[in-house]
C-alpha positions as CSV (number, residue, x, y, z in Angstrom):
1,X,259.1,-10.9,124.7
2,X,260.9,-8.7,122.5
3,X,263.5,-9.4,119.8
4,X,265.3,-6.5,117.6
5,X,266.3,-6.9,113.9
6,X,268.9,-4.9,112.1
7,X,269.1,-4.6,108.4
8,X,268.1,-2.4,104.9
9,X,264.4,-2.7,103.8
10,X,264.1,-2.0,99.9
11,X,261.7,-1.8,97.4
12,X,261.0,-4.7,95.6
13,X,259.6,-4.3,92.5
14,X,258.3,-7.3,89.8
15,X,256.3,-7.7,86.8
16,X,253.1,-9.3,87.5
17,X,252.6,-13.1,87.7
18,X,255.2,-15.1,85.7
19,X,256.4,-12.4,82.9
20,X,259.6,-11.9,82.1
21,X,261.1,-8.5,82.5
22,X,261.5,-7.6,79.0
23,X,257.9,-8.5,78.0
24,X,256.0,-6.1,81.6
25,X,254.7,-2.9,80.9
26,X,254.1,-2.5,84.6
27,X,255.5,-3.4,88.0
28,X,254.3,-4.4,91.4
29,X,255.8,-2.5,94.4
30,X,256.0,-4.1,98.1
31,X,258.8,-3.5,100.6
32,X,261.4,-5.9,102.2
33,X,264.7,-6.9,103.3
34,X,266.1,-10.2,105.3
35,X,265.7,-8.9,108.6
36,X,262.5,-7.1,107.8
37,X,261.1,-10.4,106.6
38,X,261.9,-11.8,110.3
39,X,260.0,-8.6,112.0
40,X,257.0,-9.1,109.9
41,X,257.0,-12.8,110.9
42,X,257.8,-12.8,114.5
43,X,254.8,-9.9,114.8
44,X,252.6,-11.9,113.1
45,X,253.1,-14.5,115.8
46,X,252.5,-12.3,118.4
47,X,255.8,-11.4,119.5
48,X,257.0,-7.8,120.4
49,X,259.3,-6.9,117.2
50,X,261.4,-4.0,116.4
51,X,263.1,-3.5,113.4
52,X,266.2,-0.9,113.3
53,X,267.2,0.4,109.9
54,X,267.8,4.1,108.0
55,X,265.6,5.3,105.4
56,X,265.8,8.6,103.2
57,X,263.5,11.1,105.1
58,X,261.3,11.5,102.0
59,X,257.9,10.1,100.9
60,X,259.1,6.8,99.7
61,X,261.5,6.0,102.6
62,X,257.7,6.8,104.5
63,X,256.0,4.1,102.7
64,X,258.7,1.2,103.8
65,X,258.0,2.2,107.2
66,X,254.4,2.3,106.7
67,X,254.6,-0.9,105.4
68,X,256.5,-2.6,108.6
69,X,254.1,-0.3,110.6
70,X,250.5,-2.3,108.9
71,X,252.4,-5.6,110.0
72,X,252.8,-5.0,113.9
73,X,256.7,-4.1,113.6
74,X,257.7,-1.4,116.1
75,X,259.6,1.2,114.0
76,X,260.6,3.5,117.0
77,X,264.3,3.3,116.2
78,X,264.5,3.6,112.2
79,X,266.6,6.8,111.8
80,X,266.2,8.9,109.3
81,X,268.9,10.4,106.6
82,X,270.4,9.9,103.5
83,X,269.1,10.2,100.0
84,X,267.9,7.2,98.4
85,X,266.0,3.7,99.3
86,X,267.7,0.4,98.1
87,X,265.6,-1.0,95.4
88,X,265.3,-4.5,94.0
89,X,264.2,-6.3,90.7
90,X,262.4,-10.1,91.0
91,X,261.8,-11.5,88.0
92,X,259.5,-15.2,89.3
93,X,260.9,-18.2,87.7
94,X,258.9,-20.7,86.3
95,X,259.7,-24.8,85.5
96,X,262.9,-24.9,83.8
97,X,263.2,-21.4,84.1
98,X,265.0,-19.8,86.9
99,X,264.2,-16.8,89.1
100,X,266.3,-13.5,88.7
101,X,267.2,-10.8,90.9
102,X,269.0,-7.6,90.1
103,X,270.1,-5.3,92.7
104,X,269.5,-1.3,92.6
105,X,271.1,-0.5,96.5
106,X,274.2,1.3,96.0
107,X,274.7,4.5,98.1
108,X,271.3,3.4,100.1
109,X,270.5,5.0,103.3
110,X,271.5,2.1,105.4
111,X,274.8,1.9,103.7
112,X,275.6,5.2,104.3
113,X,274.8,4.9,108.0
114,X,277.2,6.4,110.3
115,X,277.9,4.4,114.1
116,X,276.3,7.5,115.8
117,X,272.7,6.8,113.6
118,X,272.3,3.6,116.1
119,X,272.0,4.2,120.0
120,X,272.4,0.1,121.0
121,X,272.1,0.3,124.7
122,X,268.8,2.3,124.2
123,X,267.6,0.1,121.4
124,X,268.4,-3.2,123.0
125,X,266.7,-1.6,126.9
126,X,263.9,-4.6,127.9
127,X,265.1,-6.9,124.5
128,X,265.5,-10.8,124.7
129,X,267.0,-11.8,121.5
130,X,268.9,-9.5,118.0
131,X,268.9,-11.0,115.0
132,X,270.9,-10.1,112.0
133,X,271.8,-11.5,108.8
134,X,275.0,-11.8,106.6
135,X,273.6,-9.4,103.9
136,X,273.7,-6.3,106.6
137,X,277.5,-6.1,107.0
138,X,278.5,-6.6,103.1
139,X,276.3,-3.5,102.2
140,X,280.2,-2.1,103.1
141,X,281.1,1.6,104.4
142,X,280.3,1.6,108.2
143,X,278.3,-1.6,108.3
144,X,280.7,-4.2,109.6
145,X,281.8,-2.2,112.5
146,X,278.3,-0.6,112.9
147,X,276.9,-5.0,113.2
148,X,280.0,-5.8,115.5
149,X,279.3,-3.0,117.9
150,X,275.4,-4.0,118.0
151,X,276.5,-7.8,118.5
152,X,279.4,-6.4,121.4
153,X,276.1,-4.8,123.3
154,X,273.4,-7.4,122.7
155,X,275.8,-9.9,124.2
156,X,276.7,-7.5,127.1
157,X,273.1,-6.7,127.8
158,X,272.4,-10.6,127.8
159,X,270.5,-10.8,124.7
160,X,270.4,-13.9,122.4
161,X,272.0,-13.1,119.3
162,X,271.2,-15.0,115.9
163,X,272.7,-14.4,112.7
164,X,271.2,-16.1,109.1
165,X,274.8,-16.1,106.8
166,X,272.8,-15.0,103.6
167,X,275.7,-14.9,101.3
168,X,275.3,-13.0,98.5
169,X,277.9,-13.1,96.1
170,X,276.9,-9.8,94.0
171,X,277.5,-7.7,97.5
172,X,281.0,-9.0,98.2
173,X,283.6,-11.3,97.7
174,X,284.4,-14.8,99.9
175,X,287.0,-13.7,101.1
176,X,285.9,-10.2,102.3
177,X,282.7,-12.6,103.8
178,X,284.7,-14.9,105.8
179,X,286.9,-12.1,107.4
180,X,284.1,-9.8,108.6
181,X,281.5,-12.8,109.4
182,X,284.0,-14.9,111.4
183,X,284.6,-11.9,113.7
184,X,281.0,-11.4,114.2
185,X,280.8,-14.7,115.0
186,X,282.0,-14.7,118.0
187,X,279.1,-13.2,119.3
188,X,276.6,-15.5,117.7
189,X,274.9,-18.1,119.9
190,X,272.1,-19.6,116.9
191,X,273.6,-19.6,113.3
192,X,271.2,-20.0,110.6
193,X,272.5,-20.9,106.9
194,X,271.3,-23.1,103.9
195,X,273.0,-25.3,101.8
196,X,275.5,-23.2,100.3
197,X,276.5,-20.3,102.6
198,X,278.8,-22.3,104.9
199,X,280.9,-23.4,101.7
200,X,281.0,-20.0,100.2
201,X,281.8,-18.0,103.5
202,X,283.8,-20.4,105.8
203,X,284.8,-23.1,102.8
204,X,282.6,-25.5,105.1
205,X,280.9,-28.0,102.4
206,X,278.6,-30.9,102.9
207,X,279.2,-34.0,101.3
208,X,277.4,-36.3,99.1
209,X,275.5,-33.3,98.0
210,X,274.8,-31.6,94.7
211,X,272.6,-28.5,95.0
212,X,271.9,-28.6,91.4
213,X,271.0,-31.6,91.0
214,X,269.3,-31.8,94.6
215,X,270.8,-34.6,95.5
216,X,270.9,-33.8,99.8
217,X,272.9,-35.6,102.4
218,X,272.1,-35.8,105.6
219,X,275.0,-36.9,107.0
220,X,276.9,-34.0,105.0
221,X,274.7,-31.2,106.8
222,X,275.2,-32.9,109.8
223,X,279.2,-33.0,109.3
224,X,278.9,-29.2,108.5
225,X,276.6,-28.1,111.6
226,X,279.3,-29.9,113.8
227,X,282.2,-28.1,112.1
228,X,280.7,-24.6,112.6
229,X,279.6,-25.6,116.5
230,X,283.5,-26.6,116.8
231,X,284.4,-23.3,115.4
232,X,282.7,-21.0,116.8
233,X,281.1,-22.2,119.4
234,X,277.5,-21.7,118.4
235,X,274.5,-23.6,120.7
236,X,272.5,-24.0,118.1
237,X,272.9,-24.3,113.9
238,X,269.5,-24.5,111.8
239,X,270.0,-26.1,108.4
240,X,267.5,-25.5,105.4
241,X,267.6,-28.2,103.1
242,X,266.4,-27.2,99.8
243,X,266.2,-30.3,97.0
244,X,265.8,-28.1,93.7
245,X,263.1,-30.1,91.2
246,X,263.0,-26.5,89.1
247,X,262.1,-23.4,89.7
248,X,258.1,-24.5,90.4
249,X,258.7,-27.2,92.8
250,X,261.1,-28.1,95.3
251,X,261.4,-30.4,98.7
252,X,262.0,-28.4,101.6
253,X,262.9,-29.7,105.0
254,X,265.6,-28.5,107.6
255,X,268.1,-29.2,110.3
256,X,268.0,-28.2,113.6
257,X,272.1,-29.1,115.7
258,X,272.3,-28.8,118.9
259,X,274.9,-30.2,121.6
260,X,276.3,-32.9,118.8
261,X,272.8,-33.9,117.9
262,X,270.8,-33.3,115.1
263,X,266.8,-33.5,114.3
264,X,265.2,-33.3,111.0
265,X,261.8,-31.9,109.8
266,X,259.4,-33.7,107.6
267,X,259.8,-33.2,103.8
268,X,257.8,-31.3,101.7
269,X,256.8,-30.9,98.4
270,X,256.4,-27.5,97.4
271,X,254.8,-25.9,94.4
272,X,256.6,-22.4,94.4
273,X,254.1,-19.2,94.2
274,X,256.7,-17.1,95.4
275,X,260.6,-18.4,97.0
276,X,261.9,-14.8,98.2
277,X,261.6,-14.8,101.9
278,X,261.8,-18.5,102.1
279,X,264.9,-18.5,104.7
280,X,263.5,-15.4,106.5
281,X,260.4,-17.2,107.1
282,X,262.5,-20.0,108.3
283,X,264.3,-17.9,110.4
284,X,261.2,-16.3,112.0
285,X,259.8,-19.3,112.5
286,X,263.0,-20.7,114.5
287,X,263.1,-17.9,116.7
288,X,259.9,-18.0,117.9
289,X,260.1,-21.3,118.7
290,X,263.6,-20.8,120.1
291,X,262.3,-17.8,122.6
292,X,259.3,-20.3,123.8
293,X,261.1,-22.8,124.9
294,X,260.4,-25.5,122.5
295,X,262.2,-28.6,122.4
296,X,264.7,-29.0,119.1
297,X,262.0,-31.4,117.0
298,X,258.9,-29.1,117.9
299,X,261.4,-26.1,116.6
300,X,262.7,-27.1,113.6
301,X,259.4,-28.6,112.5
302,X,257.4,-24.8,113.4
303,X,260.3,-23.9,111.3
304,X,260.3,-25.4,108.1
305,X,256.0,-25.5,107.9
306,X,256.7,-21.8,108.6
307,X,258.5,-21.4,105.3
308,X,257.1,-24.2,103.9
309,X,253.7,-22.2,103.5
310,X,255.7,-19.0,102.7
311,X,256.6,-20.5,99.4
312,X,252.7,-20.1,98.5
313,X,252.3,-16.3,99.1
314,X,253.2,-13.8,96.9
315,X,255.8,-11.2,98.3
316,X,258.4,-11.8,100.9
317,X,256.3,-11.4,104.4
318,X,254.9,-14.7,105.7
319,X,251.5,-13.5,106.4
320,X,250.5,-16.7,108.5
321,X,249.4,-17.1,111.6
322,X,250.8,-19.5,114.2
323,X,247.4,-21.9,114.2
324,X,248.1,-22.3,110.3
325,X,252.1,-23.3,110.9
326,X,251.1,-25.7,113.5
327,X,248.4,-27.1,111.6
328,X,250.7,-28.0,108.7
329,X,253.3,-28.9,111.1
330,X,251.2,-31.6,113.0
331,X,250.5,-33.3,109.4
332,X,247.3,-31.0,107.8
333,X,249.2,-30.7,104.4
334,X,246.1,-31.6,102.2
335,X,245.3,-28.1,101.6
336,X,241.9,-28.8,101.7
337,X,239.5,-25.9,101.6
338,X,238.7,-24.9,105.3
339,X,235.1,-24.0,106.0
């Protein structure tokens, strides 16, 4: 089975450990992006995973491509051109101090891409699934049009399409997101969201829920998924449920909604090493499960277990095996040394 993901890969720069930006004299370098993170997860699970993007035709662009290749992702559809690779800075939070992300991605190669950069008929040949996020059209320029063309071609060629709403207020307004994403959702089979996305993009809010205090309502999220399904005709809606105790400790679970029914995963108390990429690891686990034809309970259990493990791993990529995820999903959550 072959999955195509499409989006922007960036250079990530972060202080070592839990240092603040202002006290750091060196930064760690890694590469990541929402759809790139999903592609790496799927490659780790043994699927044929291809990533589509545009990077500059210089050494820094090649570094990003090399990082994807390192983890088994097919980069043959990466287009070269433009002047710069997007950059983002991450300061990891701890205890009651929140994490911070600063973007420096304006005028990046992918943000200045042209529709002619991507031959979707060729890209989707032999593929089974297409995944993108709301971050990609938010980059502006021609990206909303390119995403629409990709979705239209994917559906015409019989691929399943998934989208993680991933609203980023630093990239566009709620009104812009609503207009663009509403047109794209027509082609989406599986919608992935978190406790804020449905509200920010479509004004659909979970009742009896306060994300700041960490109070979550199962009934509220069933209502959100039901309203999204009714509005756009999704086959499935998956929602991650994060109860924020502090920047260091979260409650983490998820829900999968299909055919008017909801399935919930076990809840994990997560002590966080690095939470960036947590939602993408959930998406990767969910796509892998659904491609394999697993039932809804097994699918949501695997996706949440995969993303639970991601919170223990530095940087954005979820570098875990199928067996590690399955062991956790089966209840082996003690973290004891394996000998």
